VEXSE-800782 format. One record per residue (C-alpha): x, y, z; chain; residue number from 1; residue in three letters. Coordinates in Angstrom, 2 decimals. Each point is the difference from the previous one (the first is absolute). Example, Ala and Ser with C-alpha at 12.3 -4.5 7.8 and 13.67 -1.06 7.14 Angstrom:
# residues 2
- 12.30/-4.50/7.80/A/1/ALA
- 1.37/3.44/-0.66/A/2/SER
# end
This chain:
# residues 568
- 0.12/0.11/0.17/A/1/LYS
- 2.74/2.38/0.70/A/2/GLU
- 1.48/-0.80/-3.10/A/3/GLU
- -2.89/0.45/-2.45/A/4/LEU
- -0.90/3.49/1.78/A/5/ILE
- 3.37/1.40/-1.36/A/6/THR
- -0.82/-0.59/-3.50/A/7/VAL
- -0.85/3.36/-1.62/A/8/PRO
- -4.01/0.36/-0.62/A/9/GLY
- -0.84/-2.22/2.96/A/10/VAL
- -2.34/1.52/2.40/A/11/ALA
- -0.34/-2.90/2.30/A/12/GLY
- 0.05/-3.71/0.83/A/13/VAL
- -2.78/-1.28/1.66/A/14/ASP
- 0.18/-3.77/1.47/A/15/LEU
- -2.51/-2.77/-0.38/A/16/ARG
- 0.43/-3.22/2.47/A/17/GLY
- 2.74/1.31/2.08/A/18/GLU
- 0.64/-1.42/3.36/A/19/HIS
- 0.13/2.77/2.45/A/20/GLU
- 2.51/-0.49/3.03/A/21/PRO
- -1.64/0.47/3.42/A/22/ALA
- 0.29/-0.86/3.98/A/23/VAL
- -2.38/-2.24/1.67/A/24/ARG
- -0.48/0.98/3.68/A/25/VAL
- -1.72/-2.80/2.06/A/26/ARG
- -0.97/1.11/3.31/A/27/LEU
- 0.55/-2.82/3.00/A/28/ASP
- -2.60/1.05/2.47/A/29/PRO
- 1.50/-1.67/2.94/A/30/VAL
- 3.28/1.58/-0.50/A/31/ARG
- -1.80/3.52/-0.87/A/32/ALA
- -1.91/-0.43/3.55/A/33/ALA
- 3.08/-0.90/1.73/A/34/ARG
- 1.40/3.40/-1.05/A/35/HIS
- -3.29/1.87/0.49/A/36/GLY
- 0.28/0.95/-3.78/A/37/ILE
- -3.42/0.24/-2.13/A/38/GLY
- -0.34/-0.22/-3.76/A/39/THR
- -0.84/3.65/-0.25/A/40/GLY
- 3.34/0.93/1.44/A/41/ALA
- 1.86/-2.27/-2.37/A/42/VAL
- -1.90/1.54/-3.09/A/43/VAL
- 0.82/3.60/1.19/A/44/ALA
- 3.57/-0.80/0.90/A/45/ALA
- 0.60/-1.69/-3.75/A/46/LEU
- -1.70/3.21/-1.67/A/47/ARG
- 2.23/2.14/2.16/A/48/ALA
- 3.08/-1.81/-0.96/A/49/ALA
- -0.68/0.14/-3.75/A/50/ASN
- -0.67/3.48/0.08/A/51/ALA
- 1.11/2.73/-2.62/A/52/ARG
- 0.51/3.35/2.07/A/53/ILE
- 0.68/3.55/-1.80/A/54/PRO
- 3.31/1.14/2.04/A/55/GLY
- 0.06/3.73/-1.43/A/56/GLY
- 3.05/0.93/-2.61/A/57/GLU
- 3.33/-0.55/-0.70/A/58/VAL
- 1.94/2.82/-1.47/A/59/ARG
- 3.57/-0.95/-1.82/A/60/VAL
- 1.19/3.46/-1.84/A/61/GLY
- -2.51/1.18/-2.23/A/62/ASP
- -2.02/-3.22/0.10/A/63/LEU
- -3.06/-0.40/2.26/A/64/THR
- -1.59/-3.71/0.41/A/65/THR
- -2.67/-1.31/2.08/A/66/LEU
- 0.97/-2.28/2.72/A/67/LEU
- -2.10/-2.97/0.76/A/68/GLU
- 0.75/-2.41/2.95/A/69/VAL
- -0.93/-3.53/-1.06/A/70/THR
- -0.20/-3.27/2.22/A/71/SER
- -0.82/-2.41/-2.73/A/72/ARG
- -0.10/-3.63/0.90/A/73/MET
- 1.32/-2.42/-2.68/A/74/THR
- -0.61/-3.29/1.48/A/75/GLY
- -0.78/-2.44/2.59/A/76/ALA
- 3.13/0.82/2.03/A/77/ALA
- -0.90/3.85/0.03/A/78/ASP
- -3.34/-1.02/1.15/A/79/VAL
- 1.02/-2.34/2.94/A/80/ARG
- 2.07/2.81/1.39/A/81/ALA
- -2.52/2.70/0.31/A/82/VAL
- -0.46/1.07/3.71/A/83/ALA
- -3.41/-0.19/1.30/A/84/LEU
- 0.62/0.87/3.98/A/85/SER
- 2.43/-0.07/2.57/A/86/ALA
- -0.58/-1.59/3.32/A/87/ARG
- 1.88/-0.81/2.99/A/88/THR
- 0.55/-3.66/1.05/A/89/ASP
- -0.09/-1.85/3.20/A/90/GLU
- 3.70/0.74/0.62/A/91/ARG
- -0.69/3.89/-0.52/A/92/GLY
- 1.90/-0.39/-3.62/A/93/ARG
- -1.38/2.18/-2.76/A/94/SER
- -1.12/-2.12/-2.75/A/95/GLN
- -1.37/0.96/-3.57/A/96/ILE
- -3.24/-1.99/-1.38/A/97/VAL
- 0.26/-0.35/-3.78/A/98/ARG
- -2.32/-1.25/-2.71/A/99/VAL
- 2.28/-3.43/-0.22/A/100/GLY
- -0.68/-0.42/3.70/A/101/ASP
- -3.87/-0.23/-0.25/A/102/VAL
- -0.33/-1.26/-3.77/A/103/ALA
- 1.13/-1.98/-2.49/A/104/GLU
- 1.47/1.94/-3.11/A/105/VAL
- 1.00/-1.78/-3.06/A/106/THR
- 0.82/1.31/-3.77/A/107/ASP
- -2.84/-0.72/-2.29/A/108/THR
- -1.76/1.30/-3.32/A/109/GLU
- -3.35/2.08/-0.22/A/110/ARG
- -2.86/-2.16/-1.15/A/111/THR
- -0.07/0.76/-3.59/A/112/PRO
- -3.06/1.74/-1.50/A/113/ARG
- 1.08/-0.85/-3.53/A/114/GLN
- 1.85/-2.67/-1.47/A/115/ARG
- 1.57/-0.11/-3.73/A/116/PHE
- 0.46/-3.14/-1.83/A/117/LEU
- 1.82/-0.87/-3.49/A/118/VAL
- -1.40/-3.21/-1.13/A/119/GLY
- -0.59/-2.00/3.49/A/120/GLU
- 2.97/1.35/1.63/A/121/GLU
- -0.08/2.91/2.44/A/122/PRO
- 1.89/3.40/-1.08/A/123/ALA
- 0.19/3.26/0.51/A/124/VAL
- -1.44/2.53/-2.71/A/125/GLY
- 1.55/3.37/-0.80/A/126/LEU
- -2.43/2.49/-1.38/A/127/GLU
- 2.28/2.70/-1.96/A/128/VAL
- -1.89/3.63/-0.27/A/129/ARG
- 1.32/2.30/-2.54/A/130/PHE
- 0.00/3.89/0.22/A/131/ARG
- -2.68/1.60/-2.05/A/132/GLY
- 2.48/1.73/-2.19/A/133/GLU
- 2.16/-2.86/-0.75/A/134/ALA
- 0.61/-2.00/-3.06/A/135/ASP
- -1.30/-3.34/0.66/A/136/ALA
- 1.76/-2.00/-2.54/A/137/VAL
- 3.52/1.77/1.35/A/138/ALA
- -0.92/-0.80/3.47/A/139/VAL
- -0.74/-3.48/-0.68/A/140/GLY
- 3.19/-0.80/-1.98/A/141/GLU
- 1.63/1.56/3.09/A/142/GLY
- -1.88/-2.39/2.46/A/143/ILE
- 0.87/-3.12/-2.20/A/144/ARG
- 3.84/0.96/0.14/A/145/GLN
- -0.26/0.46/3.85/A/146/LYS
- -1.75/-3.05/0.21/A/147/ALA
- 2.34/-1.90/-1.97/A/148/GLY
- 3.22/1.30/2.12/A/149/SER
- -1.94/-0.89/3.06/A/150/LEU
- -0.43/-3.77/-0.75/A/151/ARG
- 3.82/-0.72/0.27/A/152/GLY
- -0.29/1.07/3.61/A/153/SER
- -2.96/-1.81/1.26/A/154/LEU
- 0.64/-2.56/2.56/A/155/PRO
- -0.54/-3.80/-1.28/A/156/PRO
- -3.60/-0.90/-0.27/A/157/GLY
- -1.21/3.45/-0.56/A/158/VAL
- -0.99/1.09/-3.76/A/159/SER
- -1.11/2.96/-1.30/A/160/LEU
- -2.81/-0.26/-3.00/A/161/ARG
- -2.03/3.18/-1.63/A/162/VAL
- -3.22/-1.32/-0.28/A/163/VAL
- -1.52/2.89/-1.75/A/164/HIS
- 1.86/2.77/-2.37/A/165/ASP
- -2.36/2.81/-0.73/A/166/GLN
- 2.62/1.99/-1.66/A/167/PRO
- 0.86/-2.88/-2.18/A/168/ALA
- -3.76/0.01/-1.15/A/169/TRP
- 0.34/3.80/-0.91/A/170/ILE
- 3.09/-0.44/-1.65/A/171/SER
- -1.64/-2.93/-2.14/A/172/ARG
- -3.01/2.48/-0.32/A/173/SER
- 2.43/2.67/-1.58/A/174/VAL
- 1.62/-2.31/-1.84/A/175/SER
- -3.06/-1.16/-1.43/A/176/GLY
- -1.04/3.47/-0.95/A/177/PHE
- 3.29/0.87/-1.70/A/178/ILE
- -0.39/-3.52/-1.91/A/179/SER
- -3.50/1.14/-0.85/A/180/SER
- 0.89/3.50/-1.19/A/181/LEU
- 3.01/-1.55/-2.27/A/182/ALA
- -2.58/-2.30/-1.68/A/183/GLU
- -2.70/2.82/-0.57/A/184/GLY
- 2.98/2.09/-1.58/A/185/VAL
- 0.95/-3.13/-2.29/A/186/LEU
- -3.72/-0.91/-0.81/A/187/LEU
- -0.92/4.18/-0.83/A/188/VAL
- 3.19/-0.44/-2.54/A/189/MET
- -1.20/-3.35/-1.47/A/190/VAL
- -3.62/1.18/-0.57/A/191/VAL
- 0.68/3.78/-0.65/A/192/VAL
- 2.83/-1.19/-2.46/A/193/GLY
- -2.68/-2.41/-1.68/A/194/LEU
- -2.09/2.78/-0.56/A/195/GLY
- 2.02/3.16/-0.38/A/196/MET
- 3.52/-1.20/-0.77/A/197/GLY
- 3.18/-0.55/1.98/A/198/LEU
- 0.82/3.78/0.48/A/199/ARG
- -3.51/1.11/1.59/A/200/PRO
- -0.04/-2.87/2.11/A/201/ALA
- 3.36/1.24/1.74/A/202/LEU
- -1.74/3.43/0.39/A/203/VAL
- -2.92/-1.53/1.58/A/204/VAL
- 2.19/-2.19/2.32/A/205/SER
- 1.71/2.69/1.40/A/206/ALA
- -3.36/1.34/1.86/A/207/VAL
- 0.04/-2.83/2.14/A/208/ILE
- 3.35/0.13/2.14/A/209/PRO
- -0.64/3.96/-0.18/A/210/LEU
- -3.40/0.01/1.55/A/211/SER
- 0.70/-2.86/2.60/A/212/ILE
- 2.92/2.10/0.73/A/213/GLY
- -2.13/3.50/0.64/A/214/CYS
- -2.52/-2.48/1.94/A/215/ALA
- 2.31/-1.39/2.34/A/216/VAL
- 1.67/3.57/0.56/A/217/LEU
- -3.80/1.47/0.74/A/218/GLY
- -0.52/-2.79/2.48/A/219/LEU
- 3.06/0.63/1.77/A/220/PHE
- -0.66/3.65/0.50/A/221/LEU
- -3.53/-0.90/0.97/A/222/LEU
- 1.42/-2.05/2.77/A/223/GLY
- -1.08/-3.40/-1.54/A/224/PHE
- 2.22/-2.95/-0.02/A/225/THR
- 0.30/-2.95/-2.56/A/226/LEU
- -2.54/-2.46/1.39/A/227/ASP
- -2.03/-2.78/-0.93/A/228/MET
- -2.82/2.63/-0.88/A/229/ILE
- 2.34/2.86/-1.59/A/230/SER
- 1.57/-2.59/-2.22/A/231/ILE
- -3.54/-1.64/-1.22/A/232/SER
- -0.95/3.53/-0.78/A/233/GLY
- 3.14/0.53/-2.35/A/234/LEU
- -0.86/-3.64/-1.59/A/235/ILE
- -3.59/1.14/-0.85/A/236/VAL
- 1.36/3.24/-1.50/A/237/ALA
- 2.51/-1.63/-2.01/A/238/LEU
- -2.57/-1.12/-2.66/A/239/GLY
- -1.33/3.66/-0.25/A/240/LEU
- 3.29/1.96/-0.06/A/241/LEU
- 0.85/-0.53/-3.61/A/242/VAL
- -3.68/0.98/-1.57/A/243/ASP
- 0.60/3.70/-0.06/A/244/ASP
- 3.64/-0.71/-1.39/A/245/ALA
- -1.33/-2.31/-2.84/A/246/VAL
- -2.59/2.42/-1.22/A/247/VAL
- 2.59/3.09/0.10/A/248/VAL
- 2.72/-2.06/-1.76/A/249/THR
- -2.55/-1.44/-2.56/A/250/ASP
- -1.29/3.44/-0.66/A/251/SER
- 3.70/1.58/-0.56/A/252/ILE
- 0.85/-2.75/-2.20/A/253/GLN
- -2.96/0.46/-2.01/A/254/LEU
- 0.75/3.46/-0.63/A/255/LEU
- 3.83/-0.50/-0.78/A/256/HIS
- -1.03/-3.02/-2.54/A/257/ASP
- -1.96/2.96/-1.89/A/258/ARG
- 3.07/2.09/-0.39/A/259/GLY
- 0.14/2.41/3.10/A/260/LEU
- 3.51/0.12/1.68/A/261/SER
- 0.45/-1.95/3.30/A/262/ARG
- -0.07/3.23/2.07/A/263/ALA
- -3.07/1.36/-1.72/A/264/ARG
- -1.60/-3.49/0.24/A/265/ALA
- 0.76/-0.48/3.53/A/266/ALA
- -1.73/3.53/0.91/A/267/VAL
- -3.02/-0.33/-2.23/A/268/LEU
- -0.47/-3.71/0.67/A/269/GLY
- -0.14/0.48/3.69/A/270/THR
- -2.36/3.12/-0.21/A/271/ALA
- -2.28/-1.90/-2.04/A/272/ARG
- -0.50/-2.51/2.39/A/273/VAL
- 0.44/2.30/3.32/A/274/PHE
- -3.40/0.15/1.31/A/275/TRP
- -0.80/-3.38/-0.99/A/276/ALA
- 2.88/-1.48/2.26/A/277/ASN
- -0.98/2.14/2.89/A/278/ASN
- -3.53/-1.03/-0.05/A/279/ALA
- 0.52/-3.66/-0.04/A/280/THR
- 2.82/0.44/2.65/A/281/THR
- -2.45/1.78/2.18/A/282/ALA
- -2.77/-2.49/-0.45/A/283/VAL
- 2.52/-2.93/1.06/A/284/ALA
- 0.99/2.37/2.81/A/285/ILE
- -3.64/0.71/1.00/A/286/ALA
- -0.62/-3.88/0.40/A/287/SER
- 2.54/-0.30/2.63/A/288/PHE
- -0.94/3.19/1.92/A/289/VAL
- -3.37/-2.07/1.92/A/290/PRO
- 2.95/-1.95/1.75/A/291/LEU
- 0.88/3.02/2.05/A/292/PHE
- -3.40/0.38/1.33/A/293/PHE
- -0.04/-3.28/1.60/A/294/MET
- -0.12/0.16/3.93/A/295/GLY
- 0.65/-2.55/2.67/A/296/SER
- 3.39/-2.16/0.08/A/297/ASP
- -0.60/-1.26/-3.62/A/298/ILE
- 0.57/3.69/-1.39/A/299/GLY
- 2.83/0.60/2.05/A/300/GLN
- 1.52/-3.32/-0.85/A/301/PHE
- -0.31/0.48/-4.06/A/302/ILE
- 0.88/3.67/0.27/A/303/ARG
- 3.03/-0.38/-1.71/A/304/GLY
- -1.30/-2.03/-3.05/A/305/LEU
- -2.00/3.09/-1.50/A/306/PRO
- 3.02/2.69/0.74/A/307/VAL
- 2.32/-2.55/-1.98/A/308/ALA
- -2.39/-0.55/-2.81/A/309/VAL
- -0.56/3.81/-0.31/A/310/LEU
- 3.51/1.10/0.34/A/311/LEU
- 1.01/-2.39/-2.78/A/312/ALA
- -3.13/1.10/-2.28/A/313/LEU
- 0.88/3.67/0.46/A/314/GLY
- 3.58/-0.65/-0.42/A/315/SER
- -0.63/-1.88/-3.34/A/316/SER
- -2.11/2.69/-1.59/A/317/LEU
- 2.99/2.49/1.17/A/318/LEU
- 2.42/-2.46/-1.64/A/319/VAL
- -2.19/-0.45/-3.18/A/320/ALA
- -0.54/3.76/-0.67/A/321/GLN
- 3.59/1.16/0.93/A/322/LEU
- 2.61/-2.60/-0.32/A/323/ALA
- -1.75/-2.22/-2.61/A/324/THR
- 0.05/2.86/-2.77/A/325/PRO
- 3.84/0.60/0.74/A/326/TRP
- 0.66/-3.88/-0.26/A/327/LEU
- -1.87/-0.03/-3.27/A/328/ALA
- 2.05/2.76/-1.63/A/329/THR
- 2.97/-2.42/0.66/A/330/LEU
- -1.40/-3.22/-0.77/A/331/VAL
- -2.73/0.17/-2.38/A/332/VAL
- 0.53/-0.64/-3.95/A/333/ARG
- -2.36/0.43/-2.87/A/334/ARG
- -1.19/-3.54/-0.71/A/335/ARG
- -0.16/1.13/-3.96/A/336/ARG
- 1.40/2.36/-2.53/A/337/GLU
- -2.32/2.93/-0.09/A/338/VAL
- 0.35/3.78/-1.30/A/339/GLU
- 1.20/1.90/3.06/A/340/ALA
- -1.71/3.07/1.22/A/341/VAL
- 1.89/2.93/0.88/A/342/PRO
- -0.50/1.37/3.41/A/343/ASP
- -1.10/3.53/-1.37/A/344/ASP
- -2.54/-1.50/-1.96/A/345/ARG
- -3.67/0.15/1.72/A/346/PRO
- -1.52/-2.91/1.08/A/347/TRP
- -3.65/-0.57/0.30/A/348/ASP
- -0.85/-2.12/2.99/A/349/ARG
- -2.94/-1.27/-1.80/A/350/GLY
- 2.30/-1.98/-2.17/A/351/ASP
- 1.90/-1.70/2.77/A/352/ASP
- -2.90/-3.23/-0.16/A/353/SER
- -0.72/0.13/-3.61/A/354/SER
- -0.11/-3.69/-1.41/A/355/GLY
- 1.78/-1.60/-2.71/A/356/GLY
- 2.46/-1.93/2.18/A/357/GLU
- 0.62/-3.60/0.06/A/358/ARG
- 1.20/-1.72/3.19/A/359/GLU
- 3.66/0.04/0.13/A/360/ALA
- 0.14/-3.10/2.54/A/361/SER
- -0.11/-3.35/-1.72/A/362/ALA
- -1.13/-1.53/3.18/A/363/PHE
- -3.02/2.41/0.53/A/364/LEU
- -1.03/-0.09/-3.70/A/365/ALA
- -2.18/-2.99/0.12/A/366/PRO
- -1.89/1.41/3.07/A/367/PHE
- -0.34/3.32/-1.83/A/368/TYR
- -1.72/-1.71/-2.82/A/369/ARG
- -2.13/-1.97/2.39/A/370/LEU
- -1.16/3.04/1.78/A/371/TYR
- -0.62/2.09/-3.25/A/372/ASP
- -2.42/-2.92/-0.64/A/373/ARG
- -1.73/-0.32/3.31/A/374/LEU
- -0.63/4.01/0.59/A/375/VAL
- -2.51/0.06/-2.71/A/376/PRO
- -1.80/-3.12/1.03/A/377/LEU
- -0.33/1.23/3.75/A/378/VAL
- -1.10/3.53/-1.30/A/379/LEU
- -2.65/-1.68/-2.12/A/380/ALA
- -1.58/-2.09/2.97/A/381/HIS
- -0.06/2.43/3.09/A/382/PRO
- -2.66/-2.29/1.50/A/383/GLY
- 1.49/-3.38/-0.24/A/384/ARG
- 3.20/1.73/1.21/A/385/VAL
- -1.65/1.36/3.27/A/386/VAL
- -1.66/-3.18/0.22/A/387/ALA
- 3.35/-2.23/0.00/A/388/VAL
- 1.66/2.75/2.37/A/389/ALA
- -3.17/-0.06/2.55/A/390/THR
- -0.10/-3.95/0.12/A/391/ALA
- 3.91/-0.13/0.53/A/392/ALA
- -0.38/2.34/2.75/A/393/LEU
- -2.52/-2.03/1.38/A/394/ALA
- 1.82/-3.33/-0.13/A/395/ALA
- 2.90/1.71/1.57/A/396/SER
- -1.84/1.31/3.08/A/397/LEU
- -1.56/-3.63/0.32/A/398/SER
- 3.60/-1.29/0.78/A/399/LEU
- 0.24/2.26/3.06/A/400/PHE
- -1.18/-2.76/2.42/A/401/PRO
- 2.01/-2.67/-1.44/A/402/LEU
- 3.26/2.22/0.07/A/403/LEU
- -0.84/1.05/3.76/A/404/GLY
- 0.60/3.66/1.49/A/405/VAL
- 2.59/1.05/2.56/A/406/GLN
- 1.45/3.13/0.56/A/407/PHE
- 3.44/-1.17/0.43/A/408/PHE
- 1.62/-2.92/-1.26/A/409/PRO
- 1.80/-2.98/1.42/A/410/LYS
- 3.93/0.45/0.41/A/411/SER
- 2.15/-2.09/-2.29/A/412/ASP
- 2.54/-0.72/2.78/A/413/ARG
- 0.41/-3.31/0.87/A/414/PRO
- -0.97/0.31/3.56/A/415/MET
- -2.94/-1.15/2.41/A/416/LEU
- -1.01/0.48/3.53/A/417/PHE
- -1.54/-2.30/2.22/A/418/ALA
- -1.66/1.17/3.37/A/419/ARG
- -1.09/-2.48/2.94/A/420/LEU
- -2.32/1.17/2.42/A/421/GLU
- -0.53/-1.98/3.21/A/422/LEU
- -2.44/0.69/2.87/A/423/THR
- 0.77/3.29/1.68/A/424/THR
- 2.10/-0.56/2.90/A/425/GLY
- 1.80/-2.88/-1.30/A/426/THR
- 3.44/-0.19/1.44/A/427/ARG
- 3.05/0.75/-2.01/A/428/LEU
- 1.48/-3.59/0.39/A/429/GLU
- -2.89/-1.44/-1.70/A/430/THR
- -0.25/2.39/-2.77/A/431/THR
- 3.77/-0.89/-0.85/A/432/THR
- -1.11/-3.64/-0.03/A/433/GLU
- -2.90/0.38/-2.43/A/434/ARG
- 2.37/2.16/-2.08/A/435/ALA
- 2.55/-2.41/-0.32/A/436/GLN
- -2.81/-2.40/-1.12/A/437/GLU
- -1.17/2.23/-2.50/A/438/ALA
- 3.56/0.85/-1.32/A/439/ILE
- 0.66/-3.66/-0.41/A/440/ALA
- -3.24/-0.37/-2.25/A/441/ILE
- 1.00/2.94/-1.92/A/442/VAL
- 3.49/-0.82/-0.59/A/443/ARG
- -1.22/-3.07/-1.47/A/444/ALA
- -2.13/2.01/-2.72/A/445/ALA
- 1.50/0.02/-3.27/A/446/ARG
- 1.20/3.48/-1.36/A/447/GLY
- 0.73/1.24/4.08/A/448/VAL
- 3.87/0.81/0.01/A/449/GLU
- 0.21/1.36/3.37/A/450/GLU
- -2.21/0.75/3.19/A/451/VAL
- 0.48/2.71/2.83/A/452/SER
- -2.62/0.95/2.53/A/453/ALA
- -0.51/2.21/2.98/A/454/THR
- -2.00/-1.33/2.88/A/455/LEU
- -1.90/2.12/2.44/A/456/GLY
- -0.53/2.99/-2.30/A/457/ALA
- -0.40/0.71/-4.15/A/458/GLY
- 3.27/-0.54/-2.23/A/459/TYR
- 1.77/3.18/-0.27/A/460/PRO
- -1.51/2.40/-2.67/A/461/THR
- 1.60/-0.97/-3.30/A/462/ILE
- -3.50/0.47/-1.95/A/463/SER
- -3.04/1.82/-0.01/A/464/ASP
- -1.76/-2.91/2.05/A/465/ARG
- -1.56/1.30/3.47/A/466/PRO
- 2.32/-0.41/2.74/A/467/TRP
- -1.16/-1.77/3.09/A/468/VAL
- 1.23/0.87/3.64/A/469/GLY
- 1.26/-2.12/2.80/A/470/GLU
- -2.01/-2.71/0.71/A/471/THR
- 1.18/-3.34/1.29/A/472/SER
- -2.48/-2.22/-2.00/A/473/GLY
- 1.26/1.38/-3.17/A/474/VAL
- 2.59/-1.42/-2.53/A/475/ALA
- 0.74/1.80/-3.56/A/476/ASP
- 1.92/-1.79/-2.57/A/477/LEU
- 1.63/1.64/-2.85/A/478/MET
- 0.83/-2.79/-3.06/A/479/LEU
- 2.13/0.77/-2.76/A/480/ARG
- -0.71/-2.14/-2.99/A/481/LEU
- 2.47/-1.06/-2.72/A/482/ARG
- 0.56/2.06/-3.21/A/483/ASP
- -2.98/-0.68/-2.51/A/484/GLY
- -2.42/-1.51/2.74/A/485/SER
- -3.85/1.20/-0.42/A/486/ASP
- -0.77/1.58/3.17/A/487/PRO
- -3.71/-0.34/-0.57/A/488/ALA
- 0.34/-3.92/-0.52/A/489/ALA
- 2.73/-0.27/3.03/A/490/ALA
- -2.55/1.86/2.31/A/491/ALA
- -3.03/-2.48/-1.17/A/492/ALA
- 2.30/-2.82/0.87/A/493/ASP
- 0.99/1.22/3.19/A/494/LEU
- -3.47/0.65/1.39/A/495/ARG
- -1.00/-3.37/-0.79/A/496/GLU
- 3.18/-1.23/1.62/A/497/ARG
- -0.18/2.09/3.22/A/498/LEU
- -3.78/-0.67/0.43/A/499/ALA
- 1.02/-3.37/1.63/A/500/SER
- 1.64/2.00/3.09/A/501/LEU
- -2.82/-0.06/2.43/A/502/PRO
- -0.80/2.92/2.79/A/503/GLY
- 1.08/2.79/-2.04/A/504/ALA
- -1.21/2.34/-2.44/A/505/ARG
- 2.45/0.19/-3.47/A/506/ILE
- -0.12/2.28/-2.53/A/507/THR
- 2.36/0.00/-2.72/A/508/VAL
- 0.27/3.29/-1.91/A/509/ASP
- 1.97/1.17/-3.39/A/510/GLU
- 1.94/3.21/0.08/A/511/MET
- -2.46/2.70/-1.23/A/512/MET
- 1.06/3.41/-1.61/A/513/MET
- -1.86/2.92/1.44/A/514/GLY
- -0.49/1.14/3.72/A/515/PRO
- -0.62/-2.23/2.61/A/516/PRO
- -3.69/-1.44/0.15/A/517/VAL
- -0.84/-2.29/2.92/A/518/GLU
- -3.27/-0.94/-0.89/A/519/HIS
- -1.40/0.92/-3.59/A/520/PRO
- -3.46/-0.85/1.32/A/521/VAL
- -1.21/0.80/3.66/A/522/VAL
- -3.68/-0.85/1.18/A/523/VAL
- -0.82/1.25/3.32/A/524/ARG
- -2.60/-1.44/2.08/A/525/VAL
- -1.31/2.39/2.95/A/526/TRP
- -1.77/-1.47/3.21/A/527/GLY
- -0.06/0.71/3.66/A/528/GLU
- 0.93/-3.40/1.19/A/529/GLU
- 3.10/-1.87/-1.31/A/530/TYR
- -1.73/-3.36/0.74/A/531/ASP
- -2.86/0.83/-2.48/A/532/LEU
- 2.58/0.97/-2.55/A/533/LEU
- 1.50/-3.33/-0.49/A/534/ARG
- -2.71/-1.71/-2.01/A/535/ALA
- -0.43/2.64/-2.50/A/536/PRO
- 3.43/0.40/-0.54/A/537/ALA
- 0.59/-3.64/-0.52/A/538/GLU
- -3.05/0.24/-2.72/A/539/GLU
- 1.66/2.96/-1.67/A/540/ILE
- 3.47/-2.01/0.00/A/541/LYS
- -1.64/-3.00/-1.79/A/542/ALA
- -1.61/2.24/-2.63/A/543/ARG
- 3.39/1.49/-0.53/A/544/LEU
- 1.82/-3.13/-0.25/A/545/ARG
- -2.42/-1.28/-2.69/A/546/ALA
- 1.07/2.89/-2.55/A/547/ILE
- 2.27/-1.01/-2.42/A/548/PRO
- 3.44/1.62/0.47/A/549/GLY
- 0.03/0.73/3.62/A/550/THR
- 2.76/-1.78/1.72/A/551/ILE
- 0.40/1.55/3.79/A/552/THR
- -3.46/0.84/1.74/A/553/VAL
- 0.62/0.84/3.79/A/554/ALA
- -1.64/1.72/2.72/A/555/ASP
- 1.36/2.33/2.90/A/556/SER
- -2.49/-1.58/2.70/A/557/LEU
- 2.16/-3.10/0.01/A/558/SER
- 3.27/1.74/0.89/A/559/ALA
- -1.45/1.07/3.39/A/560/SER
- 2.65/-0.20/2.66/A/561/VAL
- -0.66/-3.05/2.69/A/562/PRO
- -1.10/0.71/3.06/A/563/LEU
- 0.31/-1.83/3.57/A/564/THR
- -1.99/0.86/2.73/A/565/ARG
- 0.52/-0.92/3.53/A/566/VAL
- -2.60/0.70/2.55/A/567/ARG
- 1.19/0.47/3.40/A/568/VAL
# end
């Protein structure tokens, strides 16, 4: 712990399942009565002996420090030596009565409130917290290097393992985005190259990295980070970034092919589609604006997505209208020989769309001819076209019940969570035994690579799953699956396997994207008497279980704390 705290960017390290040292004092009533010492006197003496007392100030040159007088005890020997009273024996000799004279004092450990398991073996979990402004990927690399250097100094029989590495997932997501960006640029070059030629493709492809760079700079200036949500927004915008640049480049190419110089074609070509580009980009931006007005935790959670999209689209518009014309003057060439139009000759804007051209791309020529034949048919039968479009819309809407609807999708991480809830008040030792049985069942399942668990509380917060506070009857398991495993299939298999474990309510959850939602559906039953609520609650639970798709139906009435009454 002390070594990991020194890694730059680490805010703190919390321990899970650690065994804290303690001193047990077992008072002997016979010896205490012989010396006239009561329990209260022993407690008061121990508190006074372990006190921290402010002692004023100490001045050393120009420095003034606070003085603290402490008599902190460090073990059983210190506790035994604590004086309780002074008395005179029958021979007149003074005698000091100490804690060790009236009690049995031993070094031991505090009764643990939590435990941590890796596999079925006891362990100590270290939960590393990062500073808010720290680079998670860099901090994670520093922690891995520090852990590697510590492994050689561990005593025999002790090992150090990383059971979850969030920075590695972040690095993988960023790498995936960079790969998607490179693939997007390549696909744009291929598609635009087939339709317009290689040179226009080079001009259009330059828009993607420039727009993404401007969007990332905007996210930084607005205080956002590259996380799962903002990266998703950039990926969503990736397919929209080239629209304006394609239109501008095609317009410039068209005018240049008609004899205008590259500079004049760039100016007029951009001007003729200026308002069209602004309008289409404004429509695209407006479609994401409602996401800013979503309330609750969901709105806060997804705020980075519309911000990233709007920054990328706005940047692409500016790049298309400012950078693309300049690049076109350097790269675009005429695709056929035509008479050059002098720059001082007036150009009628009405002539920039005159017909007579043939499709220059051999790849698009067949599609152009097909489109040329279909358009008259569509215009000649408007009623049939509307009917077909309406039927297609109705058919697509009918697929909604089959697809299912949810606001946030499931995460693709090979990870599951399982929670065992025993009767409230169950001793931690019993919870440990049942958790070890569950872990043995889980490890036998196909696709499970590693299992770790927190007993007596929820697993450290590494996802948007609701956390459970300290309670001795809960065991929270994190299951890491092998790469390529299907989390949904693995979760269904584990639910069947763990159903054979009696006496525990078991839930197996996939990792979800989005803010934590403890219960997607909550049904409340009111009444004056708890005993009268049991029957309707059980009936409602039975009906809910009969609904296809429900996997966990529970009630809060069963979680009441057991009470034992003693009548005196």
